[in-house]
GUBA-270282 format. One line per field, with one value per atom (N, C-alpha, C): x negated, y, z negated; atom name; residue in one letter. Coordinates in pm, whole numbers. Layout:
% GUBA-270282
X = (X:...)
Y = (Y:...)
Z = (Z:...)
at = (CA:...)
aa = (a:...)
% end
This chain:
% GUBA-270282
X = (-83:0:-87:-193:-281:-355:-401:-474:-385:-260:-166:-142:-125:-101:-224:-343:-467:-484:-452:-462:-366:-246:-148:-195:-256:-306:-422:-510:-622:-572:-464:-405:-350:-284:-229:-340:-451:-563:-626:-636:-693:-606:-474:-382:-387:-403:-410:-537:-648:-773:-758:-693:-669:-584:-485:-400:-479:-569:-652:-745:-799:-886:-807:-685:-600:-562:-553:-515:-624:-751:-859:-895:-832:-862:-1014:-1073:-1219:-1287:-1228:-1292:-1298:-1188:-1185:-1277:-1272:-1356:-1504:-1542:-1682:-1729:-1642:-1677:-1699:-1615:-1629:-1756:-1781:-1897:-2026:-2020:-2136:-2192:-2105:-2150:-2212:-2158:-2211:-2352:-2373:-2504:-2608:-2570:-2664:-2702:-2605:-2635:-2724:-2707:-2794:-2938:-2956:-3091:-3153:-3071:-3122:-3178:-3153:-3202:-3354:-3411:-3558:-3621:-3728:-3798:-3720:-3629:-3546:-3632:-3751:-3842:-3891:-3890:-3933:-3828:-3704:-3595:-3575:-3596:-3572:-3689:-3743:-3858:-3819:-3693:-3644:-3509:-3511:-3384:-3290:-3344:-3259:-3182:-3245:-3174:-3064:-3095:-2994:-2878:-2913:-2809:-2706:-2750:-2658:-2557:-2608:-2518:-2422:-2472:-2386:-2278:-2316:-2218:-2110:-2151:-2054:-1961:-2020:-1938:-1846:-1899:-1818:-1704:-1731:-1626:-1513:-1549:-1447:-1362:-1427:-1352:-1264:-1322:-1244:-1132:-1163:-1061:-948:-981:-879:-787:-847:-767:-674:-726:-644:-533:-564:-463:-350:-386:-283:-198:-264:-192:-86:-122:-27:84:50:153:254:203:290:375:318:387:446:469:511:647:734:864:851:770:750:663:569:488:577:681:771:851:857:933:852:720:633:574:572:522:378:293:151:118:213:185:282:382:486:433:321:267:172:155:69:126:41:86:204:200:309:430:407:518:597:528:596:658:624:679:595:480:393:325:315:252:343:354:441:372:452:398:308:349:271:134:131:4:-85:-24:-101:-162:-84:-136:-248:-232:-335:-466:-455:-574:-642:-564:-618:-688:-627:-685:-816:-819:-940:-1054:-1026:-1133:-1184:-1093:-1134:-1221:-1181:-1257:-1395:-1402:-1531:-1621:-1564:-1643:-1703:-1623:-1673:-1780:-1758:-1857:-1991:-1988:-2112:-2189:-2119:-2185:-2244:-2173:-2223:-2343:-2339:-2444:-2571:-2557:-2674:-2723:-2643:-2683:-2670:-2562:-2547:-2400:-2371:-2233:-2179:-2266:-2219:-2156:-2224:-2168:-2043:-2042:-1924:-1805:-1832:-1725:-1667:-1753:-1706:-1622:-1664:-1590:-1450:-1444:-1314:-1225:-1285:-1210:-1157:-1241:-1202:-1086:-1095:-989:-857:-864:-743:-683:-767:-718:-650:-713:-660:-530:-531:-418:-299:-324:-215:-182:-261:-230:-203:-302:-288:-176:-172:-75:71:116:256:280:175:191:220:187:207:353:444:586:645:560:608:569:438:390:262:241:123:-7:2:-117:-186:-116:-173:-303:-312:-434:-552:-529:-634:-673:-573:-599:-674:-631:-694:-836:-871:-1007:-1110:-1067:-1161:-1204:-1112:-1158:-1220:-1180:-1238:-1384:-1425:-1564:-1647:-1582:-1653:-1753:-1733:-1836:-1976:-1986:-2118:-2179:-2098:-2146:-2174:-2093:-2114:-2249:-2278:-2406:-2522:-2508:-2614:-2637:-2526:-2537:-2600:-2570:-2629:-2780:-2828:-2972:-3043:-2979:-3045:-3002:-2889:-2829:-2804:-2772:-2744:-2668:-2594:-2521:-2594:-2697:-2779:-2732:-2799:-2750:-2737:-2830:-2822:-2693:-2652:-2528:-2407:-2406:-2292:-2282:-2396:-2394:-2338:-2382:-2332:-2182:-2142:-1999:-1923:-1979:-1914:-1899:-2000:-1993:-1878:-1872:-1766:-1629:-1624:-1499:-1441:-1521:-1474:-1443:-1522:-1505:-1366:-1312:-1186:-1067:-1070:-953:-928:-1025:-999:-976:-1046:-1031:-888:-840:-710:-596:-607:-498:-485:-595:-586:-509:-538:-465:-317:-289:-150:-75:-147:-86:-42:-132:-103:9:7:106:220:244:342:482:530:666:680:580:581:580:490:478:606:665:787:902:915:1022:1010:886:863:867:885:896:764:655:525:508:456:433:282:220:75:16:100:51:72:-14:-3:120:191:312:434:543:667:727:684:736:664:572:502:374:332:209:225:154:163:22:16:-113:-171:-85:-134:-219:-173:-252:-385:-378:-501:-598:-543:-627:-696:-626:-686:-804:-791:-904:-1024:-1000:-1109:-1179:-1102:-1158:-1250:-1202:-1283:-1404:-1390:-1506:-1610:-1564:-1657:-1729:-1657:-1718:-1824:-1805:-1902:-2041:-2046:-2175:-2272:-2237:-2334:-2361:-2258:-2278:-2375:-2372:-2463:-2606:-2626:-2761:-2827:-2746:-2797:-2897:-2876:-2978:-3117:-3122:-3250:-3306:-3221:-3267:-3321:-3270:-3320:-3433:-3471:-3583:-3547:-3419:-3376:-3400:-3382:-3400:-3488:-3518:-3609:-3543:-3628:-3582:-3510:-3557:-3495:-3347:-3319:-3178:-3097:-3160:-3089:-3037:-3121:-3081:-2969:-2987:-2888:-2754:-2758:-2636:-2565:-2640:-2579:-2508:-2572:-2510:-2385:-2392:-2276:-2160:-2191:-2088:-2024:-2108:-2056:-1965:-2000:-1916:-1778:-1776:-1648:-1568:-1636:-1570:-1505:-1576:-1522:-1394:-1393:-1273:-1156:-1186:-1080:-1025:-1113:-1069:-981:-1019:-938:-800:-798:-669:-581:-641:-565:-509:-589:-546:-440:-459:-371:-255:-280:-176:-94:-161:-92:-164:-99:-160:-293:-307:-432:-548:-528:-632:-657:-551:-566:-649:-629:-709:-856:-884:-1024:-1088:-1012:-1062:-1083:-987:-994:-1118:-1140:-1254:-1386:-1384:-1505:-1542:-1441:-1468:-1520:-1469:-1520:-1669:-1712:-1854:-1934:-1872:-1943:-2011:-1936:-1990:-2108:-2096:-2213:-2334:-2312:-2425:-2496:-2420:-2477:-2556:-2495:-2560:-2684:-2674:-2791:-2902:-2865:-2967:-3041:-2967:-3031:-3126:-3080:-3161:-3286:-3270:-3384:-3489:-3446:-3540:-3621:-3555:-3625:-3726:-3689:-3775:-3895)
Y = (-121:0:126:123:240:261:148:158:219:176:229:377:419:560:644:586:659:676:572:580:684:687:786:927:944:1075:1119:1023:1053:1092:1023:1056:1196:1238:1373:1478:1448:1541:1555:1440:1441:1522:1504:1580:1729:1761:1902:1966:1893:1944:1968:1876:1892:2016:2040:2157:2286:2288:2407:2430:2322:2333:2384:2333:2378:2525:2569:2707:2804:2763:2854:2839:2744:2720:2706:2597:2585:2601:2547:2558:2704:2777:2919:2999:2972:3045:3024:2900:2871:2944:2956:3028:3176:3233:3374:3397:3312:3328:3300:3211:3182:3310:3394:3519:3612:3612:3696:3652:3522:3469:3497:3476:3501:3648:3738:3881:3920:3856:3878:3840:3725:3677:3759:3829:3910:4045:4084:4213:4218:4317:4328:4343:4270:4279:4225:4130:4076:4016:3967:3907:4008:4136:4239:4262:4234:4254:4131:4013:3888:3792:3735:3644:3517:3475:3355:3385:3442:3480:3363:3245:3129:3086:3102:3075:3178:3303:3409:3384:3329:3301:3202:3112:3016:3090:3187:3265:3348:3399:3476:3386:3264:3168:3138:3114:3082:3201:3319:3438:3468:3455:3480:3382:3255:3153:3183:3228:3258:3379:3484:3604:3573:3505:3469:3373:3276:3182:3251:3354:3431:3502:3561:3630:3532:3414:3312:3261:3251:3205:3308:3436:3541:3539:3521:3512:3402:3287:3175:3198:3267:3296:3397:3503:3608:3553:3465:3415:3276:3234:3095:3065:3164:3140:3126:3212:3202:3081:3047:2926:2802:2801:2685:2672:2778:2776:2727:2715:2677:2538:2459:2322:2316:2407:2402:2445:2508:2558:2507:2431:2388:2300:2233:2143:2211:2342:2413:2406:2412:2386:2469:2601:2686:2675:2670:2661:2532:2424:2295:2278:2367:2357:2276:2224:2146:2236:2363:2459:2580:2630:2746:2875:2976:3107:3162:3143:3191:3125:2994:2922:2969:2992:3041:3176:3268:3400:3389:3304:3288:3239:3141:3087:3197:3275:3380:3488:3530:3636:3592:3469:3418:3403:3338:3317:3450:3543:3673:3749:3750:3822:3760:3628:3560:3584:3580:3603:3742:3844:3982:3998:3935:3942:3883:3770:3707:3800:3867:3959:4078:4128:4241:4201:4082:4038:3994:3917:3862:3952:4051:4138:4285:4349:4490:4530:4647:4695:4728:4763:4795:4673:4560:4438:4393:4407:4368:4458:4589:4682:4656:4626:4594:4466:4368:4243:4266:4348:4378:4455:4548:4626:4537:4444:4350:4262:4215:4133:4210:4334:4418:4439:4474:4499:4376:4261:4139:4096:4096:4040:4134:4265:4357:4457:4459:4547:4463:4383:4300:4197:4126:4017:4064:4167:4211:4278:4336:4409:4316:4189:4094:4082:4108:4099:4233:4336:4470:4510:4495:4544:4471:4457:4387:4460:4584:4656:4586:4489:4410:4343:4304:4239:4335:4461:4562:4586:4599:4622:4502:4381:4261:4239:4302:4287:4355:4452:4521:4429:4372:4276:4152:4120:4005:4024:4151:4180:4227:4264:4314:4215:4082:3990:4019:4068:4105:4220:4320:4433:4393:4302:4254:4184:4096:4026:4121:4219:4317:4402:4445:4526:4447:4318:4233:4227:4229:4221:4355:4459:4589:4691:4667:4762:4896:4888:5008:4966:5059:5031:5099:5032:5087:5033:5079:5052:4903:4820:4677:4616:4654:4603:4646:4773:4824:4756:4727:4658:4517:4445:4310:4314:4415:4436:4455:4537:4564:4438:4353:4228:4141:4121:4035:4102:4233:4307:4282:4299:4282:4135:4044:3901:3852:3913:3864:3876:3973:3996:3882:3843:3726:3600:3588:3470:3460:3568:3562:3560:3636:3636:3502:3429:3294:3203:3215:3136:3174:3305:3353:3309:3297:3248:3104:3020:2877:2856:2933:2914:3015:3069:3177:3139:3022:2982:2977:2917:2910:3049:3132:3268:3348:3335:3410:3367:3236:3185:3237:3263:3313:3466:3530:3676:3750:3679:3744:3809:3931:4005:4022:3932:3926:3940:3943:3961:4106:4159:4300:4332:4230:4253:4196:4273:4226:4107:4088:3979:3848:3847:3723:3707:3583:3559:3602:3706:3759:3789:3829:3867:3990:4072:4187:4142:4038:3981:3928:3854:3798:3909:4018:4131:4193:4198:4250:4164:4033:3946:3970:3998:4028:4158:4259:4389:4376:4305:4293:4203:4100:4015:4090:4183:4269:4365:4420:4513:4444:4314:4239:4237:4238:4222:4334:4463:4568:4576:4550:4558:4451:4334:4225:4251:4351:4389:4480:4549:4648:4591:4470:4418:4410:4378:4374:4515:4611:4747:4815:4779:4841:4760:4649:4570:4469:4446:4349:4206:4183:4050:4061:3945:3943:3904:3878:3852:3718:3617:3484:3488:3550:3558:3644:3746:3831:3749:3660:3575:3479:3414:3318:3385:3501:3572:3624:3672:3720:3608:3492:3377:3332:3336:3299:3395:3523:3623:3604:3574:3553:3432:3328:3208:3240:3319:3359:3445:3536:3623:3541:3440:3354:3285:3239:3171:3269:3393:3495:3528:3532:3556:3441:3318:3201:3208:3261:3278:3377:3484:3581:3518:3435:3373:3266:3184:3068:3099:3183:3228:3113:3016:2903:2862:2781:2742:2667:2589:2517:2614:2719:2820:2896:2920:2988:2904:2772:2684:2690:2704:2715:2842:2952:3075:3056:2991:2969:2888:2775:2691:2757:2833:2907:3011:3075:3175:3110:2990:2918:2890:2861:2834:2963:3067:3192:3252:3274:3346:3274:3144:3078:3073:3055:3054:3188:3297:3432:3459:3432:3462:3375:3246:3158:3194:3242:3288:3409:3501:3616:3573:3481:3437:3361:3272:3194:3283:3391:3487:3556:3586:3654:3562:3434:3338:3300)
Z = (0:0:0:-90:-98:33:92:219:327:329:428:409:283:253:288:258:289:439:516:662:718:661:706:675:554:515:605:637:727:866:909:1039:1042:931:923:925:852:849:987:1056:1191:1286:1276:1361:1329:1199:1159:1216:1212:1269:1419:1487:1631:1659:1572:1589:1572:1472:1452:1571:1624:1741:1862:1876:1987:1970:1845:1817:1863:1854:1894:2041:2113:2255:2275:2226:2225:2360:2466:2598:2644:2627:2663:2573:2442:2348:2377:2410:2439:2564:2661:2784:2754:2669:2632:2552:2453:2366:2442:2540:2624:2685:2740:2802:2698:2577:2470:2432:2419:2382:2490:2616:2726:2730:2714:2715:2598:2485:2369:2404:2466:2502:2615:2693:2804:2759:2634:2585:2594:2663:2672:2533:2508:2381:2264:2290:2181:2070:2108:2010:1907:1944:1849:1741:1773:1678:1589:1649:1576:1602:1495:1511:1584:1567:1634:1699:1820:1885:1908:1932:1959:1834:1717:1591:1570:1600:1589:1686:1802:1902:1848:1760:1699:1610:1532:1447:1531:1643:1733:1791:1824:1877:1773:1649:1543:1517:1499:1475:1591:1712:1832:1846:1817:1826:1726:1607:1506:1547:1598:1639:1760:1859:1979:1944:1858:1814:1741:1663:1593:1692:1796:1899:1970:2002:2068:1976:1848:1752:1740:1731:1723:1849:1963:2091:2086:2030:2025:1923:1815:1715:1770:1831:1886:2001:2082:2201:2183:2059:2039:2105:2113:2176:2328:2389:2534:2568:2481:2503:2510:2425:2422:2551:2630:2754:2874:2856:2967:2946:3052:3040:2993:3045:3015:2872:2803:2668:2561:2603:2509:2396:2418:2316:2218:2231:2137:1996:1892:1754:1708:1726:1677:1768:1898:1994:1975:1943:1927:1789:1696:1561:1465:1512:1422:1319:1350:1259:1245:1125:1102:1147:1171:1209:1098:973:858:854:874:873:988:1103:1218:1190:1130:1095:993:893:790:850:939:1006:1089:1162:1248:1167:1058:975:912:861:794:895:1008:1106:1162:1189:1241:1142:1015:912:892:888:870:990:1110:1230:1235:1203:1202:1093:978:869:913:981:1028:1121:1211:1303:1229:1130:1052:967:909:816:890:995:1064:1178:1219:1330:1289:1323:1289:1294:1243:1236:1375:1469:1604:1670:1664:1724:1650:1518:1439:1472:1486:1520:1657:1753:1888:1888:1808:1799:1740:1636:1573:1671:1746:1845:1956:2002:2106:2060:1937:1878:1874:1833:1825:1964:2062:2198:2257:2241:2300:2232:2100:2025:2016:2004:1973:2083:2190:2304:2429:2468:2588:2575:2465:2448:2462:2388:2407:2541:2601:2727:2844:2831:2941:2983:2892:2925:2967:2973:3007:3148:3180:3309:3348:3480:3530:3499:3450:3408:3291:3231:3123:3166:3293:3343:3335:3372:3363:3217:3132:2990:2930:2966:2913:2960:3073:3125:3035:2955:2864:2750:2671:2569:2631:2755:2823:2858:2878:2914:2794:2685:2568:2508:2520:2468:2521:2645:2700:2619:2590:2511:2367:2313:2176:2166:2262:2263:2280:2370:2394:2268:2207:2085:1971:1964:1860:1875:2000:2023:2021:2075:2089:1985:1918:1825:1894:2023:2102:2227:2287:2410:2526:2576:2683:2818:2925:3060:3092:3044:3071:3021:2901:2844:2922:2965:3042:3179:3240:3370:3355:3253:3229:3196:3121:3094:3225:3315:3444:3529:3527:3604:3554:3423:3369:3381:3375:3391:3530:3634:3772:3802:3747:3772:3729:3625:3569:3664:3755:3839:3939:4022:4107:4026:3914:3828:3773:3714:3647:3747:3855:3953:4023:4037:4092:3997:3867:3767:3768:3772:3771:3896:4008:4133:4116:4065:4048:3947:3837:3729:3737:3856:3871:3820:3854:3814:3663:3598:3452:3391:3438:3385:3406:3524:3555:3466:3443:3357:3214:3173:3037:3030:3146:3148:3157:3191:3203:3340:3341:3465:3482:3560:3564:3703:3806:3942:3986:4072:4113:4197:4243:4322:4249:4248:4187:4262:4386:4469:4445:4349:4318:4398:4421:4496:4643:4680:4817:4868:4994:5053:4983:4923:4848:4729:4660:4550:4602:4713:4772:4812:4866:4907:4786:4674:4552:4506:4518:4480:4570:4697:4791:4750:4716:4679:4558:4456:4334:4353:4435:4462:4546:4631:4705:4611:4516:4420:4334:4312:4232:4296:4428:4497:4463:4480:4443:4293:4211:4066:4019:4082:4045:4091:4178:4220:4116:4037:3942:3840:3785:3692:3755:3884:3955:3971:4004:4029:3903:3786:3663:3600:3666:3617:3510:3489:3389:3437:3567:3625:3750:3811:3925:4055:4155:4291:4303:4230:4239:4202:4089:4045:4140:4199:4294:4411:4463:4576:4533:4418:4369:4344:4279:4244:4370:4466:4591:4664:4672:4738:4662:4530:4447:4471:4479:4505:4643:4742:4877:4882:4806:4801:4743:4634:4575:4673:4740:4837:4949:4997:5104:5058:4933:4881:4869:4834:4826:4965:5064:5202:5250:5213:5249:5182:5059:4991:5068:5118:5195:5323:5389:5515:5493:5388:5367:5273:5174:5080:5023:4964:4901:4773:4688:4561:4576:4684:4706:4720:4798:4817:4687:4610:4480:4384:4388:4302:4341:4469:4511:4454:4455:4395:4245:4181:4036:3999:4065:4032:4073:4182:4223:4118:4061:3958:3830:3798:3681:3697:3818:3844:3851:3903:3933:3810:3703:3588:3522:3489:3429:3521:3652:3745:3745:3750:3752:3624:3509:3382:3360:3393:3377:3474:3593:3688:3632:3572:3508:3398:3312:3199:3244:3343:3390:3453:3516:3575:3467:3356:3247:3179:3171:3102:3189)
at = (N:CA:C:N:CA:C:N:CA:C:N:CA:C:N:CA:C:N:CA:C:N:CA:C:N:CA:C:N:CA:C:N:CA:C:N:CA:C:N:CA:C:N:CA:C:N:CA:C:N:CA:C:N:CA:C:N:CA:C:N:CA:C:N:CA:C:N:CA:C:N:CA:C:N:CA:C:N:CA:C:N:CA:C:N:CA:C:N:CA:C:N:CA:C:N:CA:C:N:CA:C:N:CA:C:N:CA:C:N:CA:C:N:CA:C:N:CA:C:N:CA:C:N:CA:C:N:CA:C:N:CA:C:N:CA:C:N:CA:C:N:CA:C:N:CA:C:N:CA:C:N:CA:C:N:CA:C:N:CA:C:N:CA:C:N:CA:C:N:CA:C:N:CA:C:N:CA:C:N:CA:C:N:CA:C:N:CA:C:N:CA:C:N:CA:C:N:CA:C:N:CA:C:N:CA:C:N:CA:C:N:CA:C:N:CA:C:N:CA:C:N:CA:C:N:CA:C:N:CA:C:N:CA:C:N:CA:C:N:CA:C:N:CA:C:N:CA:C:N:CA:C:N:CA:C:N:CA:C:N:CA:C:N:CA:C:N:CA:C:N:CA:C:N:CA:C:N:CA:C:N:CA:C:N:CA:C:N:CA:C:N:CA:C:N:CA:C:N:CA:C:N:CA:C:N:CA:C:N:CA:C:N:CA:C:N:CA:C:N:CA:C:N:CA:C:N:CA:C:N:CA:C:N:CA:C:N:CA:C:N:CA:C:N:CA:C:N:CA:C:N:CA:C:N:CA:C:N:CA:C:N:CA:C:N:CA:C:N:CA:C:N:CA:C:N:CA:C:N:CA:C:N:CA:C:N:CA:C:N:CA:C:N:CA:C:N:CA:C:N:CA:C:N:CA:C:N:CA:C:N:CA:C:N:CA:C:N:CA:C:N:CA:C:N:CA:C:N:CA:C:N:CA:C:N:CA:C:N:CA:C:N:CA:C:N:CA:C:N:CA:C:N:CA:C:N:CA:C:N:CA:C:N:CA:C:N:CA:C:N:CA:C:N:CA:C:N:CA:C:N:CA:C:N:CA:C:N:CA:C:N:CA:C:N:CA:C:N:CA:C:N:CA:C:N:CA:C:N:CA:C:N:CA:C:N:CA:C:N:CA:C:N:CA:C:N:CA:C:N:CA:C:N:CA:C:N:CA:C:N:CA:C:N:CA:C:N:CA:C:N:CA:C:N:CA:C:N:CA:C:N:CA:C:N:CA:C:N:CA:C:N:CA:C:N:CA:C:N:CA:C:N:CA:C:N:CA:C:N:CA:C:N:CA:C:N:CA:C:N:CA:C:N:CA:C:N:CA:C:N:CA:C:N:CA:C:N:CA:C:N:CA:C:N:CA:C:N:CA:C:N:CA:C:N:CA:C:N:CA:C:N:CA:C:N:CA:C:N:CA:C:N:CA:C:N:CA:C:N:CA:C:N:CA:C:N:CA:C:N:CA:C:N:CA:C:N:CA:C:N:CA:C:N:CA:C:N:CA:C:N:CA:C:N:CA:C:N:CA:C:N:CA:C:N:CA:C:N:CA:C:N:CA:C:N:CA:C:N:CA:C:N:CA:C:N:CA:C:N:CA:C:N:CA:C:N:CA:C:N:CA:C:N:CA:C:N:CA:C:N:CA:C:N:CA:C:N:CA:C:N:CA:C:N:CA:C:N:CA:C:N:CA:C:N:CA:C:N:CA:C:N:CA:C:N:CA:C:N:CA:C:N:CA:C:N:CA:C:N:CA:C:N:CA:C:N:CA:C:N:CA:C:N:CA:C:N:CA:C:N:CA:C:N:CA:C:N:CA:C:N:CA:C:N:CA:C:N:CA:C:N:CA:C:N:CA:C:N:CA:C:N:CA:C:N:CA:C:N:CA:C:N:CA:C:N:CA:C:N:CA:C:N:CA:C:N:CA:C:N:CA:C:N:CA:C:N:CA:C:N:CA:C:N:CA:C:N:CA:C:N:CA:C:N:CA:C:N:CA:C:N:CA:C:N:CA:C:N:CA:C:N:CA:C:N:CA:C:N:CA:C:N:CA:C:N:CA:C:N:CA:C:N:CA:C:N:CA:C:N:CA:C:N:CA:C:N:CA:C:N:CA:C:N:CA:C:N:CA:C:N:CA:C:N:CA:C:N:CA:C:N:CA:C:N:CA:C:N:CA:C:N:CA:C:N:CA:C:N:CA:C:N:CA:C:N:CA:C:N:CA:C:N:CA:C:N:CA:C:N:CA:C:N:CA:C:N:CA:C:N:CA:C:N:CA:C:N:CA:C:N:CA:C:N:CA:C:N:CA:C:N:CA:C)
aa = (x:x:x:x:x:x:x:x:x:x:x:x:x:x:x:x:x:x:x:x:x:x:x:x:x:x:x:x:x:x:x:x:x:x:x:x:x:x:x:x:x:x:x:x:x:x:x:x:x:x:x:x:x:x:x:x:x:x:x:x:x:x:x:x:x:x:x:x:x:x:x:x:x:x:x:x:x:x:x:x:x:x:x:x:x:x:x:x:x:x:x:x:x:x:x:x:x:x:x:x:x:x:x:x:x:x:x:x:x:x:x:x:x:x:x:x:x:x:x:x:x:x:x:x:x:x:x:x:x:x:x:x:x:x:x:x:x:x:x:x:x:x:x:x:x:x:x:x:x:x:x:x:x:x:x:x:x:x:x:x:x:x:x:x:x:x:x:x:x:x:x:x:x:x:x:x:x:x:x:x:x:x:x:x:x:x:x:x:x:x:x:x:x:x:x:x:x:x:x:x:x:x:x:x:x:x:x:x:x:x:x:x:x:x:x:x:x:x:x:x:x:x:x:x:x:x:x:x:x:x:x:x:x:x:x:x:x:x:x:x:x:x:x:x:x:x:x:x:x:x:x:x:x:x:x:x:x:x:x:x:x:x:x:x:x:x:x:x:x:x:x:x:x:x:x:x:x:x:x:x:x:x:x:x:x:x:x:x:x:x:x:x:x:x:x:x:x:x:x:x:x:x:x:x:x:x:x:x:x:x:x:x:x:x:x:x:x:x:x:x:x:x:x:x:x:x:x:x:x:x:x:x:x:x:x:x:x:x:x:x:x:x:x:x:x:x:x:x:x:x:x:x:x:x:x:x:x:x:x:x:x:x:x:x:x:x:x:x:x:x:x:x:x:x:x:x:x:x:x:x:x:x:x:x:x:x:x:x:x:x:x:x:x:x:x:x:x:x:x:x:x:x:x:x:x:x:x:x:x:x:x:x:x:x:x:x:x:x:x:x:x:x:x:x:x:x:x:x:x:x:x:x:x:x:x:x:x:x:x:x:x:x:x:x:x:x:x:x:x:x:x:x:x:x:x:x:x:x:x:x:x:x:x:x:x:x:x:x:x:x:x:x:x:x:x:x:x:x:x:x:x:x:x:x:x:x:x:x:x:x:x:x:x:x:x:x:x:x:x:x:x:x:x:x:x:x:x:x:x:x:x:x:x:x:x:x:x:x:x:x:x:x:x:x:x:x:x:x:x:x:x:x:x:x:x:x:x:x:x:x:x:x:x:x:x:x:x:x:x:x:x:x:x:x:x:x:x:x:x:x:x:x:x:x:x:x:x:x:x:x:x:x:x:x:x:x:x:x:x:x:x:x:x:x:x:x:x:x:x:x:x:x:x:x:x:x:x:x:x:x:x:x:x:x:x:x:x:x:x:x:x:x:x:x:x:x:x:x:x:x:x:x:x:x:x:x:x:x:x:x:x:x:x:x:x:x:x:x:x:x:x:x:x:x:x:x:x:x:x:x:x:x:x:x:x:x:x:x:x:x:x:x:x:x:x:x:x:x:x:x:x:x:x:x:x:x:x:x:x:x:x:x:x:x:x:x:x:x:x:x:x:x:x:x:x:x:x:x:x:x:x:x:x:x:x:x:x:x:x:x:x:x:x:x:x:x:x:x:x:x:x:x:x:x:x:x:x:x:x:x:x:x:x:x:x:x:x:x:x:x:x:x:x:x:x:x:x:x:x:x:x:x:x:x:x:x:x:x:x:x:x:x:x:x:x:x:x:x:x:x:x:x:x:x:x:x:x:x:x:x:x:x:x:x:x:x:x:x:x:x:x:x:x:x:x:x:x:x:x:x:x:x:x:x:x:x:x:x:x:x:x:x:x:x:x:x:x:x:x:x:x:x:x:x:x:x:x:x:x:x:x:x:x:x:x:x:x:x:x:x:x:x:x:x:x:x:x:x:x:x:x:x:x:x:x:x:x:x:x:x:x:x:x:x:x:x:x:x:x:x:x:x:x:x:x:x:x:x:x:x:x:x:x:x:x:x:x:x:x:x:x:x:x:x:x:x:x:x:x:x:x:x:x)
% end
């Protein structure tokens, strides 16, 4: 009897842990924090600020995961009713009823506070302040705005790109040109990336009342044209790290080819205007950002 009760209790604990992990969206959070860590390591002379930058990068990863996880948790708490209306999100902990709204809020507040504290303690107040600002923008401005106007995508691109500035500030304790350029790259990258996702999930989003595409008519050539424009803008912005001496010629070639590949997929989306082409843009964008950032870092090393 005791063994059976203990197994049941262990099962509940395991399910609760899975729910907490689902609440922070680990795959999305890791992608966001990845850019922050790379930008931290790209700071010129980082070794002068920290004797072991790679050890510091671990603390940045932990703090970043907690802050990002908090933002994602608040997003799920605030949107639990609309999440329940969409197939892709109906199984989330709060939306499905496995976790209460109160518990979700408590988890979000604790993780967010601990994450900001880690950044302040192990790095500086500038990075901690930016992290808190990013959390506020994402959770309390972008999230409710999604049901009001498609400008939410523009607003959401700011907290989406702030991890680059957070990482740079953690390393340099200043917001210098390198950090702003990296911020600009991730800012522009989000538009083809997110609109491709919104194209594929348009029916789900529309049923839940989300307005995320630039056209009221849904997925159209106008949306595809917008992805082309932003992917074109990425090309000169990605040259800037080379021009200021942050990176070298090797990464310039790799990054340019990567940008051209994304641009080609966006052009194909304009020509074909279907979910299959949108998925190609989506997966190309998933590859684009890590390839660009790792190319920059490998050039520095």
